[in-house]
N, C-alpha and C positions, 0 to 999 in steps of 0.2 A: 666575513660576516656570518654569524650563526642564524639560520632561518629555519623555522619550524613550519612545514607545509601540512595542512590538515584537510583530509578528504575522505568521504565515505567510500564504501566498497563498490559502488556502481561503476562499471568499466568506463563509461563516458565521462566520469569525474576523476577517478583515481589515476587513469592513464595520463591525462593532461597534467595532473599534479606530479606524477613521476617524471614526465618530460621536463617540467619546470625545475625539479630537483637536479636533473642532469645538466640543465643549462647553468644553474647556479654553481654546481660542483665544477664544471668545466671552466667557469670564470674565476675559480679560486675561492669561492665561498664554501660554507660548511652546512649543507642542508640536512634535515632529518624529516622523514615522512611519517605522519601519524595516520593510519588507515586500518581497514579490516584485516583480520588474520590471514585471509586467503591470499593477500597480496604481499605478505612480508617476505616470502621466499623469492618472489619475482623481483622485488626491490633489491634484495641482497644480491641476487645474481647479476643485477645491473650495476652493482657497486654503490647503491644508495642506502644509507643508514635508515632503518625503519623500525617503528615500535607500534604496538597495538593501540588503536583508538578505542578507548573504553566506553561502554554503555550503548553500543550499537544494537544489541538485542532489545526487543520491546519488553517493557515491564507489563505487569498484569493490568495496570490501570491505563495503559496507553490506548488511544483511539486513532489508529492509523487511517481510518476513514475520514478523519478531520485533518486536512493537510496543514491548516494553521497550527493545530495542536502538535502535530508531528514535527513541524519546523521550529516550534518555540518551546513547548513544555519539555519535550525530550531533549532539545538542544540545551536548555538551561540545566537539566540534570547532568547531561554529558559534560557541560562546561565545568561544573563543580568537580566531577570525577577526574577530568583531564587537566585541570589547572595545576595540581601538584606535579603531574608528569611533565607538563610544559616547563614549570619552574625548574625542575631538575635538569632539563635539557639546556637551560640558560640561553634561549634565543634572544636576539636583538630585534627580530621581526617575526610575526606570525602571518602566514598567508593562509587564508581560510577559503575553501571552495564555497561557491555561492549558496549551495543547499546544505552545506555542513556548517550550520549557523553556530554550532557550539564553539568553533575555533575563534570567531570574533568575540564571543561572550567570554571565553576563557582568557583571551588577551586583555579584555577590559578588566576582568577580575585581578589580573596581575599588573595592570598599568603599563602594558606593552603596546607599541604601535602595531597595527595590523593592516594587511591589504586583502582585498577580496579577489579571488580568481574566478572569472566567468569563462568556462570552457565552451563558449558559444557567443552569439551577439549579445549586446546589452538588452536586457529584458525589463528594465525599469519602466514604469508608466511614463508617458509623455503627453503634454498638452497638445502636441502637434500630430499624434499618431492614433489610429484606432487601437483598441485594447490588444496587447500582445497575445498571440495565440489564435487570433481571428484569421490570420493569413492574408488579410486585406492590405492593399496598398493604401497609403494616405489618401483621403478623399480630396478631390479638387473641386473648385467652384463652390457656390453657396450650398448646394444640395450635398455635395461630398463632405464639406466641413461640418454641416449639420448632422449628417449620419454619424461621423466620428464623435461628435460631441454627445449625441444621444447614447451611443454605445459606451463611451467613457462614464457617463452618469449611471448607467446600469451596472457597471462593475465597481463603482466608487464605494458602495456599501461593503462589498467583500474586502476591498483594500483597507477601509477603515477598521473592519473587524480584525484583519491581520495585524494592523498596527497596535490595536488594543491588546491582542493576545501576546504580541512580542513585548510590549511594555510591561504587562503583568508578569510574564516569565522572567524578565530582567529584575523587576522589583523583588520577585520571590527569592532571588539568590543574592540580594544585597546591592544590586546595581541601580542607577537611575533609569527611569522608564525610557528616556530618550538618550541614547548613547551618542558619542561623537561620530560613530561610523568609521569606515575604513579610510586610511590615509590615501590609498590608491585603489582603483578598481582595474585589474588587468583583464581586458576584453580580448580573449584569445580567439579571434576570428579574422577572416579576410575582410578588408574594406568592402569588397563586392557583395558581401552578405549583410552589411549594415544598411540601415535606413536613416537618411538624414533627419534630424530632429532639431527643433529650435531651442531645446533645453538640455543639450548634452552636458552631463556633469563635468565640472572642472577636474575632478579627481580620476575620471575614467580615461584610460589610455588603450588604444588598439595595439596589441603586441603580436598579433598573428596567431595562427593555430599552433597548439602544442600537442605534438603526436609522439606516442611511445609505442613501439611494436612489442607485444608481449612474448614474442618468439623470434629466434634467429633462423628458424627453418624457412625454406622456400617451397612454395606450392608450384610444381611444374605443370604448365598447361598441357592439354592433350596435343599430340603431334599434329603438324599441319601448318599451313600458312594462311588459313582463312581468318576472318574477324574473330577476335577473342572477346567474349562477353564474361565479365566478372559479376558474380552474384554474391552479395554480402548481406545476409539476413541481419536484422537489428539485434544488438546485444542488450537493449533496454527491456525492462519488464513490460513496458507499455508498447513495445514494438509490434508490428504486424506479424502474426504467426503464419507458418507454413509456406514462406516465400521460396525456400530451397526446393521443396517438394513440388510446388506448383510450377516453378521455372523448368524443372526437369520434364514435367508432363506437357508443358505448353510450348516450349521453345525447341522446335524440331528443325534441324538443318534440312534444307530442301523442301520443307513443307511450310511452316510458319515463318521461318527465317531463311536467308540465302544459303545455298550450298556452301559447305566448308566451315560454317560457324562452329566455334568451340566454346564450351562452358567451363569456367573454373569457379567453384563454389567455395568461398572463403569464410570460415566460421571458427569461433572459439571452441564450440562443442555442439553436440546434437546427436540424434539417433542415426544409425547406419542408413545409408541411402543406396538404392539399387541404381548403379551408374551405367549409362550407355557408353560406348567407346569414345564418343566425342565430348565426354565430361569427366572432370575430376572434382574431388571435394576434400577439404581438410584445413588444417591450420597452417598458415604461412604468412610471411611478411606482406601486408597489403600494399605498403608503399612501393615495394619492388614489383609486385604483380601488376599494379595499376600502370606502371610505366610501359607495359606491353598491351594494355587493354584498349579496345575500340569502343566499349560501352560498359558502364557500371550500372547494375540494377541493385538497389539497396533500400533498406529502411532509411528514413530521413533524419537520423541522428546527425548532429553537427559534425562529429569527428569524421565519419566516413564521407560525408558530403564535401568537407574541406579537403580531404585526401584526394577525392576525385578532381576537384578544381585545381589543386596544386599540380596535378599531373596532366591537366588539360583533357580530362576524360569526360565526355558527355554522359548524361545519366537518365535513367528511368527511376523515379522515386516512388516508394510505396510507404506513405506516412502512416505511423501508428498514432499513439497518444502522446501526451506531454507536449514538447515544443516541436514535434516532427512536422505537424501541419504548417506551422509558421515557416520553418526552414525550407520545406518543399515548395511552398508558394514563392518564397524569395528567390530560390534558384530558378524556378520556372519563369518568373518575371524577368530575371537577368538574362535568360535565353539559353542557359546551359543544360536544361533538363525539361522533361515532361513528368507530371505526376499521374499516378493511377489510383483512383478511388471511386467506386469499390473495386477491390482486387478480384479479378476473374482471369482465367487462362486466356481467353480471346483478347481481353483488354491489354493484358501484359504483352502478349505476342505482337499485337498491332502497334502498340506504342514503342516496343523495342525495335521493330522493323522501321518505324518512322524515324526514330532518332539515329539509327545506324545509317539510314539512307540520306540524311541531310547534313552536309558538312557545316552548316551554320551553328549547330549545337556544339560541335568541337571548337569552332572559332570563339564562341562565347565562353566556353570553359577555359580556354587558353587565356583569354582576356581577363577573366575573373582571377585566375591563378597569378597573373602578373601583378595584381594589386598587393601581393605579399611584400613587394619592394617598398610599400608606403608605411610599414608598421615600425614600432619602436621596440628596441631590445627589452624583453621583460626583466632581465637582470638589472639594467639601468633603472627601470621603474621601481624595482624592489629597493635598490639603494636610495633612490629619491624619497621613498616612503619614510626612511629614517634619517634623511638629511645628509647622506654621505656623498651624493652626487647631484 
């Protein structure tokens, strides 16, 4: 089956899309990735066909301060630009990243079935949950349910505005205001990071985390046999800044942490760091590095948190913006992590020492990772979207 996978250039979205392409290719399908120019060589090196997703650069009249406009007006313009590209690729299915809305719109323009790729838990509103992003657990009892209802009512206006913006954008390119939506939603997370809801969509399927390592290089930890702490600063624009530098200043073996602790700072890029003998920094396969880690300190993007859970690694989470507060709170409630906000050196050191010293965090992380056995193969879900399986 020919499948076009559409994802913007944000690492947390394009890397899961690449991972899906590899799963499809290995199953005998023919995927092609549409994404930003910076990732085309990475895809080619992995053996995945890739072409440029047109229209990613902002136009003069775009208002990126208006998230609704960014997700709809620009998406509509990009759908028109990319529909001929998609048509030429002749896919039987389009898979569109959840924030790369143009993919679904372009599929609708071409009359193609499409699926939505969510590289994180399901973030659609629910009548049984507090608003997503609050980080709150569902309320219990009369007062808890009333709290959630009040919070949902306060966000309802923004949701209605977003629906109107999306409808107007669709009408502007010749589509009906209310489209059919995706045939399937691939929810690429661990069951342990989901929250039960009374209105789970029938088309939404848990397929487990989709990870792609953008390098084959290995980051060798410092010598020694003491606990290994991996620090992974966020790759998201909204991630907390300065985590690597603060970790080096605050996490001192024999002072704020036990003797023999070693640090490995895993990052895609960044300024040069002055490293002590007990620390290394650079680009390397995080999946391999985490198999040896005793603690992961990271921003709270879904990708790195899921990697930590899959390797049974307890975490200290430093949430930034976007969905990171939601993810951090879910992992903390599950028992595999502690979150730090506001971020200070003493708070980071104290929390790292707490998690390192308590085996219950590791046990919870192992239990969360084991829920990967409960998911469905995303390739099967893609085929089901076009009625082949």
